[in-house]
N, CA, C, O and the ligand as a Tripos MOL2 file, in Angstrom:
@<TRIPOS>MOLECULE
protein
  297   295    75     0     0
PROTEIN
NO_CHARGES

@<TRIPOS>ATOM
      1 N          83.3890   20.2010  134.3080 N.3       1 MET1
      2 CA         83.1710   19.1820  135.3380 C.3       1 MET1
      3 C          84.5040   18.7500  135.9180 C.2       1 MET1
      4 O          85.5410   18.8400  135.2610 O.2       1 MET1
      5 N          84.4660   18.2850  137.1400 N.am      2 THR2
      6 CA         85.6990   17.8080  137.7580 C.3       2 THR2
      7 C          85.8600   16.3180  137.4980 C.2       2 THR2
      8 O          84.9160   15.6430  137.0870 O.2       2 THR2
      9 N          87.0480   15.8180  137.7400 N.am      3 ARG3
     10 CA         87.2970   14.3930  137.5480 C.3       3 ARG3
     11 C          86.3880   13.5690  138.4750 C.2       3 ARG3
     12 O          85.9220   12.4960  138.0910 O.2       3 ARG3
     13 N          86.1400   14.0660  139.6800 N.am      4 ALA4
     14 CA         85.2410   13.3640  140.6060 C.3       4 ALA4
     15 C          83.8360   13.2720  140.0110 C.2       4 ALA4
     16 O          83.1920   12.2260  140.1000 O.2       4 ALA4
     17 N          83.3630   14.3560  139.4070 N.am      5 ASP5
     18 CA         82.0340   14.3370  138.7730 C.3       5 ASP5
     19 C          81.9960   13.2950  137.6630 C.2       5 ASP5
     20 O          81.0160   12.5650  137.5100 O.2       5 ASP5
     21 N          83.0770   13.2390  136.8930 N.am      6 TRP6
     22 CA         83.1360   12.3120  135.7620 C.3       6 TRP6
     23 C          83.0260   10.8770  136.2540 C.2       6 TRP6
     24 O          82.2280   10.0930  135.7410 O.2       6 TRP6
     25 N          83.8340   10.5420  137.2510 N.am      7 TYR7
     26 CA         83.7900    9.1720  137.7680 C.3       7 TYR7
     27 C          82.4430    8.8870  138.4160 C.2       7 TYR7
     28 O          81.9200    7.7810  138.2800 O.2       7 TYR7
     29 N          81.8740    9.8570  139.1170 N.am      8 ALA8
     30 CA         80.5870    9.6440  139.7720 C.3       8 ALA8
     31 C          79.5280    9.2850  138.7320 C.2       8 ALA8
     32 O          78.6550    8.4540  138.9830 O.2       8 ALA8
     33 N          79.6130    9.9210  137.5640 N.am      9 GLN9
     34 CA         78.6510    9.6410  136.5030 C.3       9 GLN9
     35 C          78.9130    8.3010  135.8310 C.2       9 GLN9
     36 O          77.9770    7.5850  135.4760 O.2       9 GLN9
     37 N          80.1960    7.9610  135.6540 N.am     10 HIS10
     38 CA         80.5230    6.7760  134.8630 C.3      10 HIS10
     39 C          80.6020    5.5010  135.6840 C.2      10 HIS10
     40 O          80.2930    4.4230  135.1760 O.2      10 HIS10
     41 N          81.0060    5.6010  136.9280 N.am     11 SER11
     42 CA         81.1630    4.3720  137.7050 C.3      11 SER11
     43 C          80.6080    4.4950  139.1140 C.2      11 SER11
     44 O          80.7120    3.5580  139.9050 O.2      11 SER11
     45 N          80.0230    5.6350  139.4340 N.am     12 GLY12
     46 CA         79.3260    5.7670  140.7130 C.3      12 GLY12
     47 C          80.2340    5.8310  141.9180 C.2      12 GLY12
     48 O          79.8600    5.3620  142.9930 O.2      12 GLY12
     49 N          81.4160    6.3980  141.7690 N.am     13 GLY13
     50 CA         82.3170    6.5240  142.9170 C.3      13 GLY13
     51 C          81.8460    7.5950  143.8810 C.2      13 GLY13
     52 O          80.7960    8.2060  143.6820 O.2      13 GLY13
     53 N          82.6150    7.8170  144.9120 N.am     14 GLY14
     54 CA         82.2390    8.8280  145.8890 C.3      14 GLY14
     55 C          83.4090    9.1980  146.7880 C.2      14 GLY14
     56 O          84.4540    8.5470  146.7780 O.2      14 GLY14
     57 N          83.2090   10.2610  147.5680 N.am     15 TRP15
     58 CA         84.2370   10.7180  148.5060 C.3      15 TRP15
     59 C          84.2930    9.7940  149.7080 C.2      15 TRP15
     60 O          83.2630    9.3810  150.2410 O.2      15 TRP15
     61 N          85.4890    9.4790  150.1210 N.am     16 ARG16
     62 CA         85.6910    8.6220  151.2880 C.3      16 ARG16
     63 C          86.7290    9.2830  152.1850 C.2      16 ARG16
     64 O          87.4050   10.2370  151.8010 O.2      16 ARG16
     65 N          86.8270    8.7460  153.3800 N.am     17 THR17
     66 CA         87.8920    9.1780  154.2830 C.3      17 THR17
     67 C          88.9060    8.0550  154.3860 C.2      17 THR17
     68 O          88.5600    6.9100  154.6790 O.2      17 THR17
     69 N          90.1510    8.3940  154.1440 N.am     18 ALA18
     70 CA         91.1950    7.3670  154.1380 C.3      18 ALA18
     71 C          91.3710    6.7740  155.5300 C.2      18 ALA18
     72 O          91.3820    7.4870  156.5340 O.2      18 ALA18
     73 N          91.5060    5.4540  155.5640 N.am     19 ARG19
     74 CA         91.7970    4.7840  156.8360 C.3      19 ARG19
     75 C          93.2740    4.4510  156.9450 C.2      19 ARG19
     76 O          93.8340    4.3520  158.0370 O.2      19 ARG19
     77 N          93.8850    4.2830  155.7870 N.am     20 THR20
     78 CA         95.3240    4.0260  155.7750 C.3      20 THR20
     79 C          95.9520    4.9770  154.7620 C.2      20 THR20
     80 O          95.2730    5.5240  153.8940 O.2      20 THR20
     81 N          97.2350    5.1550  154.8920 N.am     21 ALA21
     82 CA         97.9400    6.0020  153.9400 C.3      21 ALA21
     83 C          97.9090    5.3320  152.5660 C.2      21 ALA21
     84 O          98.0440    4.1140  152.4510 O.2      21 ALA21
     85 N          97.7300    6.1380  151.5440 N.am     22 HIS22
     86 CA         97.6360    5.5880  150.2010 C.3      22 HIS22
     87 C          98.1450    6.6190  149.2140 C.2      22 HIS22
     88 O          97.9660    7.8250  149.3870 O.2      22 HIS22
     89 N          98.7820    6.1110  148.1790 N.am     23 ARG23
     90 CA         99.2280    7.0240  147.1400 C.3      23 ARG23
     91 C          98.1590    7.1150  146.0660 C.2      23 ARG23
     92 O          97.4970    6.1290  145.7430 O.2      23 ARG23
     93 N          98.0020    8.2960  145.5250 N.am     24 CYS24
     94 CA         97.0300    8.5340  144.4640 C.3      24 CYS24
     95 C          97.2870    7.5890  143.2860 C.2      24 CYS24
     96 O          98.4370    7.3620  142.9100 O.2      24 CYS24
     97 N          96.2230    7.0430  142.7110 N.am     25 ASP25
     98 CA         96.3620    6.0550  141.6360 C.3      25 ASP25
     99 C          96.2830    6.6550  140.2380 C.2      25 ASP25
    100 O          96.3860    5.9350  139.2450 O.2      25 ASP25
    101 N          96.1020    7.9580  140.1570 N.am     26 ARG26
    102 CA         95.9260    8.5290  138.8220 C.3      26 ARG26
    103 C          97.2430    8.4840  138.0400 C.2      26 ARG26
    104 O          98.2990    8.8710  138.5410 O.2      26 ARG26
    105 N          97.1510    8.0080  136.8200 N.am     27 VAL27
    106 CA         98.3100    8.0030  135.9270 C.3      27 VAL27
    107 C          98.0210    8.9900  134.8040 C.2      27 VAL27
    108 O          97.0010    8.8910  134.1220 O.2      27 VAL27
    109 N          98.9070    9.9180  134.6250 N.am     28 GLY28
    110 CA         98.6960   10.9660  133.6240 C.3      28 GLY28
    111 C          98.9600   10.4890  132.2140 C.2      28 GLY28
    112 O          99.3980    9.3600  131.9910 O.2      28 GLY28
    113 N          98.6910   11.3570  131.2780 N.am     29 ARG29
    114 CA         98.9160   11.0150  129.8620 C.3      29 ARG29
    115 C         100.3720   10.7070  129.5920 C.2      29 ARG29
    116 O         100.6910    9.9750  128.6550 O.2      29 ARG29
    117 N         101.2540   11.2570  130.4000 N.am     30 ASP30
    118 CA        102.6800   11.0080  130.2210 C.3      30 ASP30
    119 C         103.1080    9.6840  130.8430 C.2      30 ASP30
    120 O         104.2870    9.3300  130.8020 O.2      30 ASP30
    121 N         102.1380    8.9360  131.4300 N.am     31 GLY31
    122 CA        102.4610    7.6400  131.9980 C.3      31 GLY31
    123 C         103.0140    7.7060  133.4060 C.2      31 GLY31
    124 O         103.3500    6.6740  133.9860 O.2      31 GLY31
    125 N         103.1140    8.8980  133.9630 N.am     32 LEU32
    126 CA        103.6460    9.0450  135.3120 C.3      32 LEU32
    127 C         102.5070    9.0700  136.3200 C.2      32 LEU32
    128 O         101.4700    9.6990  136.1090 O.2      32 LEU32
    129 N         102.7330    8.3700  137.4140 N.am     33 ARG33
    130 CA        101.7090    8.3180  138.4420 C.3      33 ARG33
    131 C         101.7610    9.5800  139.2950 C.2      33 ARG33
    132 O         102.8340   10.1130  139.5770 O.2      33 ARG33
    133 N         100.5800   10.0500  139.7020 N.am     34 CYS34
    134 CA        100.4900   11.2450  140.5480 C.3      34 CYS34
    135 C         101.2680   11.0480  141.8400 C.2      34 CYS34
    136 O         101.2830    9.9480  142.3940 O.2      34 CYS34
    137 N         101.9110   12.0990  142.3230 N.am     35 MET35
    138 CA        102.6820   12.0170  143.5610 C.3      35 MET35
    139 C         101.8190   12.3090  144.7930 C.2      35 MET35
    140 O         102.3080   12.2630  145.9220 O.2      35 MET35
    141 N         100.5440   12.6060  144.5730 N.am     36 GLY36
    142 CA         99.6630   12.9560  145.6920 C.3      36 GLY36
    143 C          99.4760   11.7940  146.6420 C.2      36 GLY36
    144 O          99.4780   10.6360  146.2270 O.2      36 GLY36
    145 N          99.3170   12.1000  147.9100 N.am     37 ARG37
    146 CA         99.1350   11.0560  148.9200 C.3      37 ARG37
    147 C          97.9300   11.3830  149.7950 C.2      37 ARG37
    148 O          97.6190   12.5420  150.0670 O.2      37 ARG37
    149 N          97.2660   10.3110  150.2240 N.am     38 MET38
    150 CA         96.2050   10.4680  151.1990 C.3      38 MET38
    151 C          96.7250    9.9320  152.5240 C.2      38 MET38
    152 O          97.2080    8.8020  152.5950 O.2      38 MET38
    153 N          96.6260   10.7330  153.5610 N.am     39 ALA39
    154 CA         96.9830   10.2870  154.9040 C.3      39 ALA39
    155 C          95.7150    9.8430  155.6150 C.2      39 ALA39
    156 O          94.6210   10.2720  155.2470 O.2      39 ALA39
    157 N          95.8410    8.9890  156.6280 N.am     40 PRO40
    158 CA         94.6420    8.5740  157.3630 C.3      40 PRO40
    159 C          93.8440    9.7780  157.8410 C.2      40 PRO40
    160 O          94.4020   10.7270  158.3920 O.2      40 PRO40
    161 N          92.5400    9.7310  157.6280 N.am     41 GLY41
    162 CA         91.6660   10.8310  158.0290 C.3      41 GLY41
    163 C          91.4380   11.8590  156.9420 C.2      41 GLY41
    164 O          90.5570   12.7100  157.0630 O.2      41 GLY41
    165 N          92.2330   11.7890  155.8670 N.am     42 GLN42
    166 CA         92.0790   12.7390  154.7700 C.3      42 GLN42
    167 C          91.0290   12.2730  153.7760 C.2      42 GLN42
    168 O          90.7800   11.0780  153.6160 O.2      42 GLN42
    169 N          90.4320   13.2310  153.1250 N.am     43 LYS43
    170 CA         89.4380   12.9300  152.1060 C.3      43 LYS43
    171 C          90.1020   12.4940  150.8040 C.2      43 LYS43
    172 O          91.1350   13.0380  150.4140 O.2      43 LYS43
    173 N          89.5110   11.5240  150.1440 N.am     44 TYR44
    174 CA         89.9530   11.1580  148.8000 C.3      44 TYR44
    175 C          88.7290   10.7040  148.0330 C.2      44 TYR44
    176 O          87.6580   10.5100  148.6070 O.2      44 TYR44
    177 N          88.8920   10.5400  146.7540 N.am     45 PHE45
    178 CA         87.7740   10.1070  145.9290 C.3      45 PHE45
    179 C          88.0180    8.6910  145.4370 C.2      45 PHE45
    180 O          89.0300    8.4070  144.7970 O.2      45 PHE45
    181 N          87.0770    7.8070  145.7440 N.am     46 ASP46
    182 CA         87.1640    6.4210  145.2630 C.3      46 ASP46
    183 C          86.3460    6.3210  143.9870 C.2      46 ASP46
    184 O          85.1350    6.5400  143.9880 O.2      46 ASP46
    185 N          87.0350    5.9830  142.8880 N.am     47 SER47
    186 CA         86.3710    6.0050  141.5810 C.3      47 SER47
    187 C          85.4110    4.8360  141.3790 C.2      47 SER47
    188 O          84.5800    4.8580  140.4710 O.2      47 SER47
    189 N          85.5300    3.8080  142.2360 N.am     48 ASN48
    190 CA         84.7020    2.6170  142.0850 C.3      48 ASN48
    191 C          85.0590    1.8250  140.8290 C.2      48 ASN48
    192 O          84.3420    0.8980  140.4520 O.2      48 ASN48
    193 N          86.1510    2.1860  140.1930 N.am     49 GLN49
    194 CA         86.6170    1.4420  139.0220 C.3      49 GLN49
    195 C          87.7960    0.5770  139.4130 C.2      49 GLN49
    196 O          88.6800    0.9960  140.1610 O.2      49 GLN49
    197 N          87.7900   -0.6440  138.8910 N.am     50 HIS50
    198 CA         88.8700   -1.5630  139.2220 C.3      50 HIS50
    199 C          90.2190   -1.0220  138.7650 C.2      50 HIS50
    200 O          90.3750   -0.5590  137.6350 O.2      50 HIS50
    201 N          91.1730   -1.0910  139.6600 N.am     51 ASN51
    202 CA         92.5180   -0.6440  139.3410 C.3      51 ASN51
    203 C          93.3410   -1.8430  138.8900 C.2      51 ASN51
    204 O          93.6710   -2.7110  139.6980 O.2      51 ASN51
    205 N          93.6740   -1.8940  137.5990 N.am     52 GLN52
    206 CA         94.3740   -3.0580  137.0630 C.3      52 GLN52
    207 C          95.8030   -3.1600  137.5740 C.2      52 GLN52
    208 O          96.4400   -4.2030  137.4350 O.2      52 GLN52
    209 N          96.3030   -2.0960  138.1570 N.am     53 ARG53
    210 CA         97.6490   -2.1420  138.7220 C.3      53 ARG53
    211 C          97.6450   -2.6630  140.1490 C.2      53 ARG53
    212 O          98.6960   -2.9720  140.7110 O.2      53 ARG53
    213 N          96.4610   -2.7580  140.7300 N.am     54 SER54
    214 CA         96.3760   -3.1650  142.1240 C.3      54 SER54
    215 C          96.6600   -4.6500  142.2730 C.2      54 SER54
    216 O          96.2990   -5.4470  141.4070 O.2      54 SER54
    217 N          97.3090   -5.0220  143.3730 N.am     55 SER55
    218 CA         97.5670   -6.4370  143.6350 C.3      55 SER55
    219 C          96.3020   -7.1290  144.1120 C.2      55 SER55
    220 O          96.2150   -8.3560  144.0740 O.2      55 SER55
    221 N          95.3290   -6.3630  144.5570 N.am     56 SER56
    222 CA         94.0770   -6.9340  145.0480 C.3      56 SER56
    223 C          93.0080   -6.8740  143.9680 C.2      56 SER56
    224 O          92.9000   -5.8910  143.2340 O.2      56 SER56
    225 N          92.2260   -7.9340  143.8830 N.am     57 GLN57
    226 CA         91.1480   -7.9280  142.8900 C.3      57 GLN57
    227 C          90.0770   -6.9090  143.2630 C.2      57 GLN57
    228 O          89.2580   -6.5330  142.4240 O.2      57 GLN57
    229 N          90.0790   -6.4630  144.5060 N.am     58 TRP58
    230 CA         89.0770   -5.4850  144.9470 C.3      58 TRP58
    231 C          89.6190   -4.0600  144.8590 C.2      58 TRP58
    232 O          88.9040   -3.1020  145.1520 O.2      58 TRP58
    233 N          90.8660   -3.9240  144.4600 N.am     59 GLY59
    234 CA         91.4650   -2.5940  144.4340 C.3      59 GLY59
    235 C          90.7580   -1.6780  143.4480 C.2      59 GLY59
    236 O          90.4990   -2.0570  142.3050 O.2      59 GLY59
    237 N          90.4550   -0.4940  143.8930 N.am     60 THR60
    238 CA         89.8500    0.4910  143.0020 C.3      60 THR60
    239 C          90.7990    1.6730  142.8460 C.2      60 THR60
    240 O          91.7090    1.8760  143.6500 O.2      60 THR60
    241 N          90.5660    2.4330  141.8080 N.am     61 ILE61
    242 CA         91.3780    3.6170  141.5620 C.3      61 ILE61
    243 C          90.9670    4.7030  142.5500 C.2      61 ILE61
    244 O          89.8110    5.1260  142.5800 O.2      61 ILE61
    245 N          91.9260    5.1470  143.3550 N.am     62 LYS62
    246 CA         91.6640    6.1740  144.3540 C.3      62 LYS62
    247 C          92.4220    7.4380  143.9850 C.2      62 LYS62
    248 O          93.6020    7.3970  143.6380 O.2      62 LYS62
    249 N          91.7310    8.5440  144.0670 N.am     63 LEU63
    250 CA         92.3120    9.8140  143.6520 C.3      63 LEU63
    251 C          92.5350   10.7310  144.8440 C.2      63 LEU63
    252 O          91.7000   10.8050  145.7450 O.2      63 LEU63
    253 N          93.6670   11.4290  144.8420 N.am     64 CYS64
    254 CA         93.8830   12.4400  145.8680 C.3      64 CYS64
    255 C          92.9210   13.6030  145.6010 C.2      64 CYS64
    256 O          92.3520   13.7260  144.5160 O.2      64 CYS64
    257 N          92.7580   14.4440  146.6160 N.am     65 GLU65
    258 CA         91.7760   15.5160  146.5130 C.3      65 GLU65
    259 C          92.0780   16.4410  145.3410 C.2      65 GLU65
    260 O          91.1630   16.9010  144.6580 O.2      65 GLU65
    261 N          93.3520   16.7110  145.1070 N.am     66 ALA66
    262 CA         93.7340   17.6110  144.0120 C.3      66 ALA66
    263 C          93.3190   17.0470  142.6600 C.2      66 ALA66
    264 O          92.7890   17.7730  141.8190 O.2      66 ALA66
    265 N          93.5580   15.7610  142.4480 N.am     67 CYS67
    266 CA         93.1730   15.1310  141.1780 C.3      67 CYS67
    267 C          91.6590   15.0960  141.0450 C.2      67 CYS67
    268 O          91.1220   15.3880  139.9770 O.2      67 CYS67
    269 N          90.9730   14.7430  142.1160 N.am     68 ALA68
    270 CA         89.5230   14.6150  142.0480 C.3      68 ALA68
    271 C          88.8600   15.9490  141.7340 C.2      68 ALA68
    272 O          87.8340   15.9970  141.0540 O.2      68 ALA68
    273 N          89.4490   17.0310  142.2310 N.am     69 ASN69
    274 CA         88.8430   18.3460  142.0480 C.3      69 ASN69
    275 C          89.3330   19.0530  140.7890 C.2      69 ASN69
    276 O          88.9240   20.1790  140.5040 O.2      69 ASN69
    277 N          90.1990   18.3980  140.0450 N.am     70 GLN70
    278 CA         90.7440   19.0010  138.8330 C.3      70 GLN70
    279 C          89.6790   19.0740  137.7540 C.2      70 GLN70
    280 O          88.9470   18.1110  137.5290 O.2      70 GLN70
    281 N          89.5940   20.1980  137.1000 N.am     71 GLU71
    282 CA         88.6390   20.3540  135.9870 C.3      71 GLU71
    283 C          89.1450   19.5910  134.7820 C.2      71 GLU71
    284 O          90.3040   19.7340  134.3930 O.2      71 GLU71
    285 N          88.2840   18.7840  134.1900 N.am     72 ILE72
    286 CA         88.6670   18.0380  132.9850 C.3      72 ILE72
    287 C          87.6450   18.3150  131.8850 C.2      72 ILE72
    288 O          86.5630   18.8430  132.1390 O.2      72 ILE72
    289 N          88.0070   17.9540  130.6800 N.am     73 GLN73
    290 CA         87.0670   18.0450  129.5670 C.3      73 GLN73
    291 C          86.0420   16.9330  129.7220 C.2      73 GLN73
    292 O          86.3980   15.8000  130.0460 O.2      73 GLN73
    293 N          84.7990   17.2410  129.4980 N.am     74 SER74
    294 CA         83.7520   16.2390  129.7130 C.3      74 SER74
    295 C          83.6030   15.3470  128.4930 C.2      74 SER74
    296 O          82.7690   14.4420  128.4880 O.2      74 SER74
    297 ZN         96.4900   12.6890  142.5440 Zn       75 ZN75
@<TRIPOS>BOND
     1     1     2 1
     2     2     3 1
     3     3     4 2
     4     3     5 am
     5     5     6 1
     6     6     7 1
     7     7     8 2
     8     7     9 am
     9     9    10 1
    10    10    11 1
    11    11    12 2
    12    11    13 am
    13    13    14 1
    14    14    15 1
    15    15    16 2
    16    15    17 am
    17    17    18 1
    18    18    19 1
    19    19    20 2
    20    19    21 am
    21    21    22 1
    22    22    23 1
    23    23    24 2
    24    23    25 am
    25    25    26 1
    26    26    27 1
    27    27    28 2
    28    27    29 am
    29    29    30 1
    30    30    31 1
    31    31    32 2
    32    31    33 am
    33    33    34 1
    34    34    35 1
    35    35    36 2
    36    35    37 am
    37    37    38 1
    38    38    39 1
    39    39    40 2
    40    39    41 am
    41    41    42 1
    42    42    43 1
    43    43    44 2
    44    43    45 am
    45    45    46 1
    46    46    47 1
    47    47    48 2
    48    47    49 am
    49    49    50 1
    50    50    51 1
    51    51    52 2
    52    51    53 am
    53    53    54 1
    54    54    55 1
    55    55    56 2
    56    55    57 am
    57    57    58 1
    58    58    59 1
    59    59    60 2
    60    59    61 am
    61    61    62 1
    62    62    63 1
    63    63    64 2
    64    63    65 am
    65    65    66 1
    66    66    67 1
    67    67    68 2
    68    67    69 am
    69    69    70 1
    70    70    71 1
    71    71    72 2
    72    71    73 am
    73    73    74 1
    74    74    75 1
    75    75    76 2
    76    75    77 am
    77    77    78 1
    78    78    79 1
    79    79    80 2
    80    79    81 am
    81    81    82 1
    82    82    83 1
    83    83    84 2
    84    83    85 am
    85    85    86 1
    86    86    87 1
    87    87    88 2
    88    87    89 am
    89    89    90 1
    90    90    91 1
    91    91    92 2
    92    91    93 am
    93    93    94 1
    94    94    95 1
    95    95    96 2
    96    95    97 am
    97    97    98 1
    98    98    99 1
    99    99   100 2
   100    99   101 am
   101   101   102 1
   102   102   103 1
   103   103   104 2
   104   103   105 am
   105   105   106 1
   106   106   107 1
   107   107   108 2
   108   107   109 am
   109   109   110 1
   110   110   111 1
   111   111   112 2
   112   111   113 am
   113   113   114 1
   114   114   115 1
   115   115   116 2
   116   115   117 am
   117   117   118 1
   118   118   119 1
   119   119   120 2
   120   119   121 am
   121   121   122 1
   122   122   123 1
   123   123   124 2
   124   123   125 am
   125   125   126 1
   126   126   127 1
   127   127   128 2
   128   127   129 am
   129   129   130 1
   130   130   131 1
   131   131   132 2
   132   131   133 am
   133   133   134 1
   134   134   135 1
   135   135   136 2
   136   135   137 am
   137   137   138 1
   138   138   139 1
   139   139   140 2
   140   139   141 am
   141   141   142 1
   142   142   143 1
   143   143   144 2
   144   143   145 am
   145   145   146 1
   146   146   147 1
   147   147   148 2
   148   147   149 am
   149   149   150 1
   150   150   151 1
   151   151   152 2
   152   151   153 am
   153   153   154 1
   154   154   155 1
   155   155   156 2
   156   155   157 am
   157   157   158 1
   158   158   159 1
   159   159   160 2
   160   159   161 am
   161   161   162 1
   162   162   163 1
   163   163   164 2
   164   163   165 am
   165   165   166 1
   166   166   167 1
   167   167   168 2
   168   167   169 am
   169   169   170 1
   170   170   171 1
   171   171   172 2
   172   171   173 am
   173   173   174 1
   174   174   175 1
   175   175   176 2
   176   175   177 am
   177   177   178 1
   178   178   179 1
   179   179   180 2
   180   179   181 am
   181   181   182 1
   182   182   183 1
   183   183   184 2
   184   183   185 am
   185   185   186 1
   186   186   187 1
   187   187   188 2
   188   187   189 am
   189   189   190 1
   190   190   191 1
   191   191   192 2
   192   191   193 am
   193   193   194 1
   194   194   195 1
   195   195   196 2
   196   195   197 am
   197   197   198 1
   198   198   199 1
   199   199   200 2
   200   199   201 am
   201   201   202 1
   202   202   203 1
   203   203   204 2
   204   203   205 am
   205   205   206 1
   206   206   207 1
   207   207   208 2
   208   207   209 am
   209   209   210 1
   210   210   211 1
   211   211   212 2
   212   211   213 am
   213   213   214 1
   214   214   215 1
   215   215   216 2
   216   215   217 am
   217   217   218 1
   218   218   219 1
   219   219   220 2
   220   219   221 am
   221   221   222 1
   222   222   223 1
   223   223   224 2
   224   223   225 am
   225   225   226 1
   226   226   227 1
   227   227   228 2
   228   227   229 am
   229   229   230 1
   230   230   231 1
   231   231   232 2
   232   231   233 am
   233   233   234 1
   234   234   235 1
   235   235   236 2
   236   235   237 am
   237   237   238 1
   238   238   239 1
   239   239   240 2
   240   239   241 am
   241   241   242 1
   242   242   243 1
   243   243   244 2
   244   243   245 am
   245   245   246 1
   246   246   247 1
   247   247   248 2
   248   247   249 am
   249   249   250 1
   250   250   251 1
   251   251   252 2
   252   251   253 am
   253   253   254 1
   254   254   255 1
   255   255   256 2
   256   255   257 am
   257   257   258 1
   258   258   259 1
   259   259   260 2
   260   259   261 am
   261   261   262 1
   262   262   263 1
   263   263   264 2
   264   263   265 am
   265   265   266 1
   266   266   267 1
   267   267   268 2
   268   267   269 am
   269   269   270 1
   270   270   271 1
   271   271   272 2
   272   271   273 am
   273   273   274 1
   274   274   275 1
   275   275   276 2
   276   275   277 am
   277   277   278 1
   278   278   279 1
   279   279   280 2
   280   279   281 am
   281   281   282 1
   282   282   283 1
   283   283   284 2
   284   283   285 am
   285   285   286 1
   286   286   287 1
   287   287   288 2
   288   287   289 am
   289   289   290 1
   290   290   291 1
   291   291   292 2
   292   291   293 am
   293   293   294 1
   294   294   295 1
   295   295   296 2
@<TRIPOS>SUBSTRUCTURE
     1 MET1         2 RESIDUE 1 A MET
     2 THR2         6 RESIDUE 1 A THR
     3 ARG3        10 RESIDUE 1 A ARG
     4 ALA4        14 RESIDUE 1 A ALA
     5 ASP5        18 RESIDUE 1 A ASP
     6 TRP6        22 RESIDUE 1 A TRP
     7 TYR7        26 RESIDUE 1 A TYR
     8 ALA8        30 RESIDUE 1 A ALA
     9 GLN9        34 RESIDUE 1 A GLN
    10 HIS10       38 RESIDUE 1 A HIS
    11 SER11       42 RESIDUE 1 A SER
    12 GLY12       46 RESIDUE 1 A GLY
    13 GLY13       50 RESIDUE 1 A GLY
    14 GLY14       54 RESIDUE 1 A GLY
    15 TRP15       58 RESIDUE 1 A TRP
    16 ARG16       62 RESIDUE 1 A ARG
    17 THR17       66 RESIDUE 1 A THR
    18 ALA18       70 RESIDUE 1 A ALA
    19 ARG19       74 RESIDUE 1 A ARG
    20 THR20       78 RESIDUE 1 A THR
    21 ALA21       82 RESIDUE 1 A ALA
    22 HIS22       86 RESIDUE 1 A HIS
    23 ARG23       90 RESIDUE 1 A ARG
    24 CYS24       94 RESIDUE 1 A CYS
    25 ASP25       98 RESIDUE 1 A ASP
    26 ARG26      102 RESIDUE 1 A ARG
    27 VAL27      106 RESIDUE 1 A VAL
    28 GLY28      110 RESIDUE 1 A GLY
    29 ARG29      114 RESIDUE 1 A ARG
    30 ASP30      118 RESIDUE 1 A ASP
    31 GLY31      122 RESIDUE 1 A GLY
    32 LEU32      126 RESIDUE 1 A LEU
    33 ARG33      130 RESIDUE 1 A ARG
    34 CYS34      134 RESIDUE 1 A CYS
    35 MET35      138 RESIDUE 1 A MET
    36 GLY36      142 RESIDUE 1 A GLY
    37 ARG37      146 RESIDUE 1 A ARG
    38 MET38      150 RESIDUE 1 A MET
    39 ALA39      154 RESIDUE 1 A ALA
    40 PRO40      158 RESIDUE 1 A PRO
    41 GLY41      162 RESIDUE 1 A GLY
    42 GLN42      166 RESIDUE 1 A GLN
    43 LYS43      170 RESIDUE 1 A LYS
    44 TYR44      174 RESIDUE 1 A TYR
    45 PHE45      178 RESIDUE 1 A PHE
    46 ASP46      182 RESIDUE 1 A ASP
    47 SER47      186 RESIDUE 1 A SER
    48 ASN48      190 RESIDUE 1 A ASN
    49 GLN49      194 RESIDUE 1 A GLN
    50 HIS50      198 RESIDUE 1 A HIS
    51 ASN51      202 RESIDUE 1 A ASN
    52 GLN52      206 RESIDUE 1 A GLN
    53 ARG53      210 RESIDUE 1 A ARG
    54 SER54      214 RESIDUE 1 A SER
    55 SER55      218 RESIDUE 1 A SER
    56 SER56      222 RESIDUE 1 A SER
    57 GLN57      226 RESIDUE 1 A GLN
    58 TRP58      230 RESIDUE 1 A TRP
    59 GLY59      234 RESIDUE 1 A GLY
    60 THR60      238 RESIDUE 1 A THR
    61 ILE61      242 RESIDUE 1 A ILE
    62 LYS62      246 RESIDUE 1 A LYS
    63 LEU63      250 RESIDUE 1 A LEU
    64 CYS64      254 RESIDUE 1 A CYS
    65 GLU65      258 RESIDUE 1 A GLU
    66 ALA66      262 RESIDUE 1 A ALA
    67 CYS67      266 RESIDUE 1 A CYS
    68 ALA68      270 RESIDUE 1 A ALA
    69 ASN69      274 RESIDUE 1 A ASN
    70 GLN70      278 RESIDUE 1 A GLN
    71 GLU71      282 RESIDUE 1 A GLU
    72 ILE72      286 RESIDUE 1 A ILE
    73 GLN73      290 RESIDUE 1 A GLN
    74 SER74      294 RESIDUE 1 A SER
    75 ZN75       297 GROUP 0 **** ****
């Protein structure tokens, strides 16, 4: 399964089209944040999970297309 599938099952996220530029919110096991970026008009996956690093209480974890499509262990 892909990371997008995992989030869709666990928190009901979905694919969105970016309206503003945004950096991918995924943080790897090594603690480093993904360097992927979403430009306006690009597809990204919104996990629908609250991002505790976000300054906004409504901020959710957003994944770049590469992270969302990455195969993970289920
Ligand atoms: Zn990413």
